C-alpha positions as CSV (number, residue, x, y, z in Angstrom):
1,A,112.9,73.7,82.8
2,V,111.0,75.4,85.6
3,T,111.2,78.8,83.9
4,W,110.0,77.3,80.7
5,A,107.1,75.6,82.4
6,E,106.1,78.8,84.2
7,R,106.1,80.7,80.9
8,C,104.0,78.0,79.3
9,R,101.5,78.2,82.1
10,H,101.4,82.0,81.8
11,L,100.5,81.7,78.1
12,M,97.9,79.0,78.9
13,N,96.2,81.3,81.4
14,T,95.8,84.2,78.9
15,D,92.6,84.7,76.9
16,R,94.3,85.4,73.6
17,Y,93.3,82.0,72.1
18,P,90.0,80.9,73.8
19,E,89.3,78.4,71.1
20,V,92.5,76.4,71.8
21,E,92.6,73.8,74.6
22,V,96.1,73.2,75.9
23,H,97.5,70.7,78.4
24,L,100.9,70.7,79.9
25,D,102.5,67.5,81.2
26,G,106.0,66.2,82.1
27,T,108.2,65.5,85.1
28,T,108.9,69.1,85.8
29,V,105.3,70.1,85.7
30,Q,104.3,67.2,88.0
31,V,106.9,68.1,90.5
32,M,105.8,71.8,90.4
33,D,102.2,70.7,91.1
34,A,103.3,68.5,93.9
35,I,105.2,71.3,95.6
36,D,102.3,73.7,95.2
37,S,99.9,71.2,96.6
38,I,102.1,70.3,99.6
39,Y,102.9,73.8,100.6
40,E,99.4,75.0,100.1
41,R,98.2,72.6,102.7
42,L,101.3,72.7,105.0
43,P,100.1,75.6,107.2
44,M,96.9,73.8,108.0
45,V,98.8,70.6,108.7
46,L,101.0,72.5,111.1
47,V,98.1,74.0,113.0
48,V,96.1,70.8,113.2
49,T,99.1,68.7,114.2
50,M,100.2,71.1,116.9
51,G,96.6,71.3,118.1
52,C,96.4,67.5,118.4
53,C,99.7,67.5,120.4
54,L,98.3,70.2,122.7
55,M,95.2,68.1,123.2
56,L,97.0,64.8,123.7
57,V,99.5,66.1,126.3
58,G,96.7,68.1,128.0
59,L,94.6,64.9,128.3
60,L,97.5,62.9,129.6
61,T,98.6,65.3,132.2
62,K,95.3,67.1,132.8
63,S,97.3,70.3,132.7
64,L,97.1,73.1,130.1
65,V,100.5,74.4,131.3
66,F,102.3,71.1,130.5
67,A,100.6,71.0,127.1
68,V,101.5,74.5,126.1
69,C,105.1,74.2,127.2
70,S,105.5,70.9,125.3
71,V,104.2,72.4,122.1
72,I,106.5,75.4,122.5
73,L,109.6,73.3,123.2
74,I,108.9,71.0,120.2
75,G,108.3,74.0,118.0
76,W,111.6,75.5,119.2
77,T,113.5,72.3,118.2
78,I,111.9,72.4,114.8
79,I,112.9,76.1,114.3
80,V,116.5,75.4,115.4
81,I,117.0,72.5,113.0
82,F,115.5,74.3,110.0
83,G,117.7,77.3,110.8
84,L,120.7,75.0,110.9
85,G,119.7,73.4,107.6
86,V,119.4,76.8,105.9
87,A,122.7,77.9,107.3
88,V,124.5,74.8,106.1
89,Y,122.9,74.0,102.8
90,Q,121.8,77.5,101.6
91,D,124.4,79.9,103.2
92,G,127.3,77.5,103.1
93,L,128.1,77.7,106.8
94,L,130.9,75.2,106.7
95,G,132.7,76.9,103.8
96,P,134.1,75.6,100.5
97,G,136.1,72.8,102.3
98,A,133.0,71.1,103.7
99,P,132.4,67.4,102.9
100,A,130.1,66.7,100.0
101,Q,127.3,65.7,102.5
102,L,127.5,69.1,104.2
103,A,128.4,71.3,101.2
104,K,126.3,74.2,100.0
105,T,123.6,73.0,97.6
106,G,121.5,76.2,97.2
107,G,119.0,75.3,99.9
108,L,116.9,72.5,101.3
109,A,115.2,70.1,99.0
110,W,111.5,70.8,98.6
111,M,110.4,67.6,100.3
112,V,112.7,68.0,103.4
113,P,110.7,70.5,105.5
114,A,107.4,68.6,105.2
115,L,109.1,65.3,105.9
116,I,111.3,66.5,108.8
117,F,108.5,68.3,110.6
118,T,106.3,65.2,111.0
119,V,109.2,63.0,112.1
120,V,110.7,65.4,114.6
121,L,107.2,66.2,116.0
122,G,106.5,62.5,116.5
123,L,109.9,61.8,118.2
124,G,109.7,64.9,120.4
125,L,106.1,64.1,121.5
126,D,107.0,60.5,122.2
127,Y,109.9,61.5,124.5
128,D,107.8,64.2,126.1
129,I,104.9,62.0,127.0
130,F,107.2,59.4,128.4
131,L,108.8,62.1,130.7
132,L,105.7,64.0,131.7
133,G,103.8,60.7,132.4
134,R,106.4,59.7,134.9
135,I,106.4,63.2,136.5
136,C,102.6,63.0,136.9
137,E,102.9,59.6,138.4
138,Y,105.3,60.7,141.1
139,R,103.2,63.8,141.8
140,C,100.1,61.7,142.2
141,Q,102.0,59.6,144.7
142,G,102.3,62.6,146.9
143,M,105.8,64.0,146.1
144,G,106.4,67.7,145.8
145,D,106.5,69.5,142.5
146,R,110.3,69.9,142.2
147,E,110.9,66.4,143.6
148,S,108.5,64.9,141.1
149,I,110.3,66.6,138.2
150,A,113.7,65.7,139.4
151,K,112.8,62.1,140.0
152,G,111.0,61.9,136.7
153,V,114.0,63.2,134.8
154,A,116.3,60.8,136.7
155,K,114.2,57.7,136.0
156,T,113.4,58.4,132.4
157,G,116.8,60.0,131.5
158,P,118.7,56.8,130.8
159,V,116.0,55.3,128.6
160,I,115.4,58.6,126.6
161,T,119.1,59.1,126.2
162,S,119.7,55.5,125.0
163,A,116.7,55.8,122.6
164,G,118.0,59.1,121.3
165,I,121.5,57.7,120.6
166,I,120.1,54.7,118.8
167,M,117.9,56.9,116.6
168,A,120.8,59.3,115.9
169,V,123.1,56.4,114.8
170,A,120.3,55.0,112.6
171,F,119.6,58.4,110.9
172,S,123.3,59.1,110.4
173,G,123.4,56.2,108.0
174,L,121.7,58.4,105.4
175,M,124.9,60.5,105.3
176,L,126.5,57.7,103.3
177,S,124.2,58.4,100.4
178,D,125.2,60.4,97.3
179,I,121.7,61.9,97.2
180,P,121.7,65.5,98.6
181,M,118.1,65.2,99.9
182,L,118.9,62.2,102.0
183,N,122.0,63.9,103.4
184,Q,119.9,66.9,104.4
185,V,117.3,64.6,106.1
186,S,120.1,62.8,107.9
187,L,121.7,65.9,109.3
188,L,118.5,67.5,110.5
189,L,117.1,64.3,112.1
190,V,120.4,63.6,113.9
191,V,120.7,67.1,115.2
192,A,117.0,67.1,116.2
193,V,117.3,63.8,118.1
194,I,120.5,64.9,119.9
195,L,119.1,68.3,120.8
196,D,115.8,66.9,122.0
197,T,117.5,64.1,124.0
198,F,120.3,66.0,125.7
199,F,118.9,69.5,126.0
200,I,115.1,69.7,125.8
201,R,114.3,66.7,128.0
202,S,117.3,66.8,130.3
203,L,117.6,70.6,130.8
204,A,115.0,72.8,129.2
205,T,111.9,70.9,130.4
206,P,112.9,70.7,134.1
207,A,114.2,74.3,133.9
208,V,110.9,75.6,132.6
209,H,108.6,73.6,134.9
210,A,110.5,73.6,138.2
211,P,110.0,77.4,138.9
212,L,106.3,77.1,138.1
213,G,105.6,74.9,141.1
214,R,101.9,74.2,141.6
215,F,101.0,76.2,138.5
216,N,102.2,73.3,136.4
217,W,99.0,71.5,137.2
218,W,96.6,74.2,136.2
219,P,93.6,73.8,135.8
220,R,93.6,70.7,138.1
């Protein structure tokens, strides 16, 4: 159907019959237009959204370093889960014996990247602001840089971990669906939440900021 629609559009764009007015309609054509529209605007959405994250974290912490590191770590999470999605659903990472929900389907559904990006960004930024806000609070109380980071992770860790587990369990319910797109959304969101909760906030964030010391607060 897609090939046929593309051929029809090619014929419509030619000047062989200028006196003829042609319109193409149908489910396939509407989906093709939706995909073109979404992915035409997606790069700008990525830039604007990441820019807003940078600004929000920077205003909260009054630190450009915290803001830049937050955007980089969130971006890293997004890259990892999309790489996993391609490996599982496009390359067949789990082999021919994989469950139907994790079997090779030829690639991610067209809606999945745009949908997953916004959800993962929101979750990652939420946890990040929660953690960094507590670190800034302890630093303003007069604690040292490393001590503020360690205590911030210790105090927010149980809450972030509990929230992450709850979200992972909720998202995993989509795996019970027979719709491949929902299975893909479920896998990517579950992995993203677990990765962000148990690695990014617990290990990567303190590992990145602890060695920076007072440079974390630049340009304060």
